[in-house]
N, C-alpha and C positions, 0 to 999 in steps of 0.2 A: 588439397593437401596443405596443412598448416606449415608455415615457414618460421614459426616463432622459435626463438632460441631457448635452450634449456635454462631454467632458473639458475641464478648465480648469487654471489654475495651482495649484489646491488638490487636484487629483485624485491619489489614491494609485495608484501604478502597480505591478502585479505581473505575473508571466508564467511561462512554462515554457520551458526550454531543452532542446534535443535535436537529434538528427540521424539520421533525419528527425523532423519535429515537426508538419507540417501536418495529420496525422491525429488529433492529440491532442484528447481530449474535455475537457481541463481548462479551456480558455477558456469553453466553454458552461456548465460547472458553476459556475465561480467568478463569471462575470458574472451568471448567474441569482441567485446568492447575494447579490451586491452590490445588485442591484435589489430583491430581497425584503427585505433588511435596511435599505434606504434610505440607503446610504452612498456617498460620492463616490469610488469606486474603479473601476479598469478593469484588465482582465487580457488579455494578448496572448501569442501564440506567437512565440518568437525562435528562428530557425534558427541554431544555433551548431555549426559543423563540429567534427568529432573533432579533438582536440588544442588547442582554443581555449577550454576551460573556464575557465582562469585569467584570460583576457582578459574573459570574461563576468562573472566575479566582480569584477574591477576596474571594469567598466562599471557594475555594480550599485552600488558605492560612489560612483563619480564622478557618476552620474546620479541617485542617490537612489531607485533602484528598491527598493521596500519589501520585496518577497518574490519568490522564484523557486522554482518546482517544477523538479525536475531529473529528466530521464529519460535513457535510453541515448543515447550511450555515456559520459555525463559523471558518473555517480554516484560513482565512485572519485576522479576527478580533482579535483572541487570540494572534497574533504576537505582536501587539502593547501593549497588556495588560501584557505580560510576562516580567519578570525581565532580563532574559538572553535568547538569541536566538543562535542556532547553525549556522555555516556557510551555511549549506544546506538550512535552513529556511530563512536566509537572502537572499540567491540567489533566492529562489522560491517565497518568500513573503507569504508563507503558512505553517502552522504546522498541523500535525494530532495527536500530542502527547504532553502532558504536564507532567512534572516531578516536584514534590516538593522536593528540595534537603535538605540536612541536616541543612542548614542555613535558611530554610523557604523561599527560593527563588523559583519562578516558572521558569523552564527552558523549552523553546519551542523546540521540535524536529520535524523532518519529517522522518518517518520510511518507507514510501512507496517505495522510490527508493532503499534503502538498502534491503528492504524486497524482491524486485524483484531480485536484484543481488544474495542475499543469496539463494533464491529459485532456481535460475538457477544453482548455484554452489554447490548445496547440494550433487550431485553425483560425485564431484571431478573435474568437468570441471571449466573453468574460463572465465569470461567476458574479461579479459585482452587479447588484441591482436585480439579480434573478431570485425567483422563489424556488427553493429546493425541498423536496419531500424525501426523507430517508426512512426506509423500512428497516427496522431493527435498532437495537441499542447496545450491541456487543462491541468488541474492540474495533472492528473495521468501521462500523457505523459511527462510533464516537470519534474516530480519527477524521472521517469525512465531515461530520457535523462541526467539529472544532475548526477545521481548516476553512470550511465554507463561511462560517461566521467571521473568521479573520480576513477572508478574501472580500468581504463586503456584500454578501448575499442579503437581499432585502428581507427574506424570511427563510428559516430553516425549520421545516415541520417534521416532527418525529412521529412515526407510527410504530407502535409496539404493543404487544399483549400486556406486559406488566407496566402499569402506570408509574410506579416508583422509578423503575429503570428508565422509562421514557422521560420523566421529569429531570432526572440526573443528566441524561444525555443531552436534552434540549438546552440545559443551562450552559453547556460548553460553547454554544453559539452566542452567548450574551443576550442582548436585547432582541436579537433576531430569532432566537429559539422559541419554539412553542410545541405543544403536543396536540395532535389532531387525530380524529377518527379516520379510518381508511378512505372514506369518501372525500376527505380533505385533499387527497392527492390530486384530485381532478382540477385543483386550482394552481398547481405547481407548474413551473416551466420545465423542471427537471425532476424525474423520479428515480431514486437510487435503491436498488435491492442490495442491502448489506447483510442479508441473512444467507445461510447455506441452502435455503429452499430452492430447489432446481438442480442440485447436484444428484448424482445417481443414488446416493445413500439417503437423500432427503427429497423425495419426489413431491411435486405439488406446485402451487402458484403462491408466491409471497403476497400478491395483491391481485384482485379481480381486474383483468384488463378492461372489462366493460366500464370501469370507472374513469378510464383515460380516453384521450382524443388525439387526433392527428397533429394538433398544434404543439404537442409535448415531446420531450426527449426521455427515453427510458434507458437507464444504464444499469447493468447487472454486474456486480463486482466479481461474480464467478467467472473464471476463465477456463474451467474444465468441467463441462463442455463449453466451447465458445458460444454456441447457440443454445440457450436454455429454452424450455417450453414457454416460459414467461416472455422472453425476448421475442420468440417467434410469434406469439399471440399479439404482442404489442406491435410488431411490424405489420401484421395483417390488418391492424386497425389504423395503419398509416403513420405511426409514431417513428421518429428517428430513434435508432437503437444502437447500443454499443456494449460490448462485453467488457469484462474486467481486465482484458489483456493490456490495454493501453495504460491503465493505472499501474499494473504490475511493472510494465516497462519504465514508466516515468518515475515511479518511486525508486526503482533500481538506478535510474539515471541520476537522480539527486545524490544517491549514495556514491556513485562513481565520481561525481564532481567534488563532493565533500572530501573524499579520500585523496584523489589525484590532482585536483585543481584544474583538470582538463574538461572540455565540453564532451558530454556523452554522445557517442555515435548511435542514436536511437535506431536507425535503419539496420545497422549491423546486429544490434540486439534483437530486433524483430526477426531478422533472417535466421538467427540462431534459434529462436523459439520455433519458427516454422519448421526448421530442420529436425528439431527434437520431437516435434509433435507428429511428424510423418510416420 
């Protein structure tokens, strides 16, 4: 049973905007983190309809909302409405996090890519010097590609059906970026599925597991289900595997710290996810 006090005039308010948004796990993750950290904050879901992102950013300024997570369909629209954008947001053209700074300005961040890097590096390993193959060229893929390039990956290989989109995504990694055929994934240290293939509504395999070997790590950004058919097939071939849950938690942890200045209690956030998933 929670012993958190009711919100009062000193409570920091954060939330998530999206359409739809009722399904979001973010309130559970962030509120568990606030309770574990012992800070007077609360986090709610705001249903903001398509086309109303700019109004939501204005409300953030006018109401003193300290932070907003941003989900579909607003990730692009909030960029133009923000006062300041980070280099990553400028490169990606999309933000998933808004921060109200001490001067009342809205700063647009993208924590997805850094969340991926932090989740991989949490056991002391490093993206620097690794070769990374990313399947897909959409928003999630682009965030991972940009962050891996910034983190010093030796190469960031993009695998995508559309060559134009693949070229554009690979360019985000700078000199490390390149476009390869699916067989090129066999040369990577880390293979990342950044497509929806493997979710219930998108069955199939994003990449033939036969192209991979036990010396590699396979990461699927999907976190529902936690074990996709592709990850299971990779595990049977002896690969190290990981779902998208840790990226989800670590990108949320970056947001927590941006807004509160406190270190995020990852274990409490993980426990909140486990409770919600039961």
